[in-house]
DRENKOL-433886 format. One record per residue (C-alpha): residue in one letter; chain; y, x, z. Coordinates in steps of 0.05 Angstrom, whole numbers, plus 5000, padded with zeros to 4 digits. Layout:
% residues N
+---+---+------+------+------+
! r ! c !   yy !   xx !   zz !
+---+---+------+------+------+
! A ! A !    Y !    X !    Z !
...
+---+---+------+------+------+
This chain:
% residues 169
+---+---+------+------+------+
! r ! c !   yy !   xx !   zz !
+---+---+------+------+------+
! M ! A ! 0677 ! 7765 ! 5163 !
! F ! A ! 0627 ! 7820 ! 5140 !
! K ! A ! 0585 ! 7756 ! 5108 !
! K ! A ! 0643 ! 7734 ! 5067 !
! T ! A ! 0657 ! 7794 ! 5042 !
! T ! A ! 0592 ! 7813 ! 5029 !
! L ! A ! 0585 ! 7741 ! 4990 !
! F ! A ! 0652 ! 7752 ! 4947 !
! L ! A ! 0630 ! 7828 ! 4929 !
! L ! A ! 0558 ! 7807 ! 4905 !
! L ! A ! 0593 ! 7745 ! 4865 !
! A ! A ! 0641 ! 7792 ! 4833 !
! I ! A ! 0582 ! 7839 ! 4811 !
! F ! A ! 0545 ! 7789 ! 4782 !
! F ! A ! 0601 ! 7759 ! 4741 !
! S ! A ! 0622 ! 7821 ! 4712 !
! S ! A ! 0559 ! 7842 ! 4698 !
! C ! A ! 0523 ! 7780 ! 4663 !
! G ! A ! 0588 ! 7776 ! 4619 !
! Y ! A ! 0617 ! 7716 ! 4643 !
! K ! A ! 0684 ! 7690 ! 4613 !
! P ! A ! 0721 ! 7632 ! 4627 !
! S ! A ! 0718 ! 7572 ! 4571 !
! A ! A ! 0800 ! 7583 ! 4568 !
! Y ! A ! 0784 ! 7650 ! 4538 !
! Y ! A ! 0740 ! 7620 ! 4482 !
! A ! A ! 0796 ! 7571 ! 4479 !
! K ! A ! 0845 ! 7619 ! 4460 !
! E ! A ! 0806 ! 7654 ! 4410 !
! Q ! A ! 0803 ! 7591 ! 4371 !
! L ! A ! 0868 ! 7572 ! 4381 !
! D ! A ! 0906 ! 7639 ! 4382 !
! K ! A ! 0930 ! 7632 ! 4309 !
! N ! A ! 0984 ! 7580 ! 4272 !
! V ! A ! 0965 ! 7515 ! 4302 !
! Y ! A ! 0989 ! 7440 ! 4271 !
! V ! A ! 0981 ! 7381 ! 4321 !
! R ! A ! 0984 ! 7315 ! 4284 !
! V ! A ! 0987 ! 7253 ! 4326 !
! E ! A ! 0972 ! 7180 ! 4291 !
! I ! A ! 1034 ! 7142 ! 4319 !
! R ! A ! 1008 ! 7072 ! 4344 !
! A ! A ! 1056 ! 7017 ! 4319 !
! N ! A ! 1048 ! 6976 ! 4381 !
! D ! A ! 1054 ! 7032 ! 4432 !
! P ! A ! 1093 ! 7093 ! 4401 !
! R ! A ! 1115 ! 7118 ! 4465 !
! N ! A ! 1041 ! 7138 ! 4487 !
! S ! A ! 1033 ! 7168 ! 4421 !
! I ! A ! 1094 ! 7216 ! 4436 !
! L ! A ! 1071 ! 7228 ! 4514 !
! V ! A ! 0997 ! 7261 ! 4485 !
! K ! A ! 1038 ! 7295 ! 4436 !
! D ! A ! 1077 ! 7327 ! 4492 !
! A ! A ! 1015 ! 7339 ! 4533 !
! V ! A ! 0967 ! 7376 ! 4476 !
! T ! A ! 1036 ! 7418 ! 4460 !
! K ! A ! 1046 ! 7440 ! 4529 !
! I ! A ! 0976 ! 7462 ! 4543 !
! L ! A ! 0969 ! 7499 ! 4479 !
! I ! A ! 1037 ! 7541 ! 4500 !
! Q ! A ! 1022 ! 7541 ! 4579 !
! K ! A ! 0944 ! 7558 ! 4576 !
! I ! A ! 0930 ! 7591 ! 4513 !
! D ! A ! 0992 ! 7610 ! 4483 !
! S ! A ! 0988 ! 7590 ! 4422 !
! K ! A ! 1037 ! 7587 ! 4368 !
! L ! A ! 1055 ! 7522 ! 4344 !
! V ! A ! 1085 ! 7510 ! 4269 !
! D ! A ! 1123 ! 7448 ! 4242 !
! N ! A ! 1076 ! 7431 ! 4185 !
! E ! A ! 1009 ! 7433 ! 4167 !
! F ! A ! 1015 ! 7484 ! 4108 !
! E ! A ! 1027 ! 7537 ! 4159 !
! A ! A ! 0973 ! 7528 ! 4201 !
! D ! A ! 0906 ! 7560 ! 4211 !
! V ! A ! 0888 ! 7504 ! 4260 !
! I ! A ! 0907 ! 7431 ! 4250 !
! I ! A ! 0894 ! 7374 ! 4310 !
! D ! A ! 0893 ! 7309 ! 4290 !
! L ! A ! 0898 ! 7264 ! 4351 !
! S ! A ! 0891 ! 7193 ! 4358 !
! I ! A ! 0902 ! 7143 ! 4415 !
! K ! A ! 0834 ! 7107 ! 4417 !
! S ! A ! 0852 ! 7062 ! 4478 !
! V ! A ! 0905 ! 7054 ! 4535 !
! S ! A ! 0880 ! 7015 ! 4598 !
! F ! A ! 0898 ! 7001 ! 4665 !
! N ! A ! 0851 ! 6974 ! 4719 !
! V ! A ! 0876 ! 6940 ! 4792 !
! L ! A ! 0834 ! 6988 ! 4841 !
! Q ! A ! 0865 ! 6949 ! 4905 !
! Y ! A ! 0906 ! 6891 ! 4930 !
! D ! A ! 0948 ! 6889 ! 4992 !
! K ! A ! 0943 ! 6840 ! 5047 !
! D ! A ! 0981 ! 6791 ! 5013 !
! G ! A ! 0939 ! 6798 ! 4944 !
! Y ! A ! 0997 ! 6835 ! 4907 !
! N ! A ! 0959 ! 6893 ! 4864 !
! K ! A ! 0967 ! 6952 ! 4908 !
! L ! A ! 0938 ! 7019 ! 4877 !
! Y ! A ! 0924 ! 7021 ! 4799 !
! K ! A ! 0873 ! 7074 ! 4748 !
! A ! A ! 0914 ! 7092 ! 4687 !
! N ! A ! 0856 ! 7109 ! 4629 !
! V ! A ! 0875 ! 7147 ! 4559 !
! N ! A ! 0825 ! 7154 ! 4514 !
! L ! A ! 0832 ! 7200 ! 4447 !
! G ! A ! 0803 ! 7224 ! 4388 !
! V ! A ! 0804 ! 7287 ! 4373 !
! K ! A ! 0791 ! 7314 ! 4297 !
! Y ! A ! 0796 ! 7400 ! 4301 !
! F ! A ! 0806 ! 7430 ! 4231 !
! T ! A ! 0800 ! 7505 ! 4216 !
! K ! A ! 0819 ! 7532 ! 4157 !
! G ! A ! 0794 ! 7600 ! 4162 !
! T ! A ! 0717 ! 7574 ! 4164 !
! G ! A ! 0737 ! 7504 ! 4133 !
! K ! A ! 0699 ! 7467 ! 4192 !
! T ! A ! 0721 ! 7405 ! 4218 !
! I ! A ! 0700 ! 7380 ! 4290 !
! R ! A ! 0707 ! 7304 ! 4321 !
! F ! A ! 0703 ! 7281 ! 4390 !
! D ! A ! 0735 ! 7239 ! 4442 !
! I ! A ! 0770 ! 7262 ! 4504 !
! S ! A ! 0789 ! 7217 ! 4569 !
! G ! A ! 0833 ! 7230 ! 4618 !
! E ! A ! 0849 ! 7176 ! 4688 !
! Y ! A ! 0901 ! 7180 ! 4736 !
! D ! A ! 0901 ! 7137 ! 4801 !
! F ! A ! 0975 ! 7117 ! 4830 !
! A ! A ! 0999 ! 7066 ! 4881 !
! I ! A ! 1066 ! 7030 ! 4878 !
! G ! A ! 1112 ! 7000 ! 4929 !
! Q ! A ! 1101 ! 6945 ! 4972 !
! G ! A ! 1107 ! 6875 ! 4925 !
! V ! A ! 1126 ! 6914 ! 4858 !
! T ! A ! 1101 ! 6895 ! 4801 !
! L ! A ! 1086 ! 6949 ! 4753 !
! N ! A ! 1141 ! 6962 ! 4706 !
! D ! A ! 1157 ! 7006 ! 4646 !
! T ! A ! 1170 ! 7068 ! 4686 !
! H ! A ! 1110 ! 7059 ! 4725 !
! R ! A ! 1062 ! 7055 ! 4659 !
! F ! A ! 1104 ! 7117 ! 4626 !
! E ! A ! 1089 ! 7160 ! 4689 !
! A ! A ! 1013 ! 7140 ! 4694 !
! V ! A ! 1006 ! 7154 ! 4622 !
! S ! A ! 1027 ! 7219 ! 4623 !
! K ! A ! 0989 ! 7248 ! 4676 !
! A ! A ! 0929 ! 7218 ! 4652 !
! S ! A ! 0942 ! 7246 ! 4582 !
! D ! A ! 0947 ! 7310 ! 4615 !
! M ! A ! 0885 ! 7302 ! 4650 !
! A ! A ! 0849 ! 7283 ! 4590 !
! V ! A ! 0883 ! 7346 ! 4544 !
! S ! A ! 0854 ! 7383 ! 4595 !
! E ! A ! 0793 ! 7367 ! 4572 !
! L ! A ! 0809 ! 7393 ! 4499 !
! L ! A ! 0804 ! 7463 ! 4518 !
! S ! A ! 0732 ! 7461 ! 4538 !
! R ! A ! 0708 ! 7420 ! 4482 !
! V ! A ! 0740 ! 7472 ! 4433 !
! A ! A ! 0703 ! 7525 ! 4472 !
! V ! A ! 0637 ! 7497 ! 4465 !
! A ! A ! 0646 ! 7482 ! 4402 !
! S ! A ! 0664 ! 7560 ! 4383 !
! F ! A ! 0593 ! 7570 ! 4399 !
! E ! A ! 0570 ! 7517 ! 4347 !
+---+---+------+------+------+
């Protein structure tokens, strides 16, 4: 018990003395303004575009407490998102040869523009989600919808760290 307490105390002193700040701190500095999120709607898959926008707005509100605005003229920061790809891969089959375990992959393109600096940054983010379906059941729209939603959440989590890193450039 003494060793754990000592180790915790030493880590606390180390992180406080070296000025460590989590990436969310730097992302909040960049996104603690009026933010407008624009998503490129894909004609062949509009539902996924809406899922991605929902995932982004949710993380901006919950983790950063950003102020989302309805049009780009009021915005200090404009985030453009585009779905590069959505795919499903079979990971495992059951004993009867049915697909049992899948992986959903979502790849997004991000363009981040700050009006104050006039700086535009582009990068790609991705997320994945593994899921199982019942025995003898085929992959349906409900499974797809939930999997894309979860994979989008994972991809958008990467958005904050990328914005934090971009703040140092």
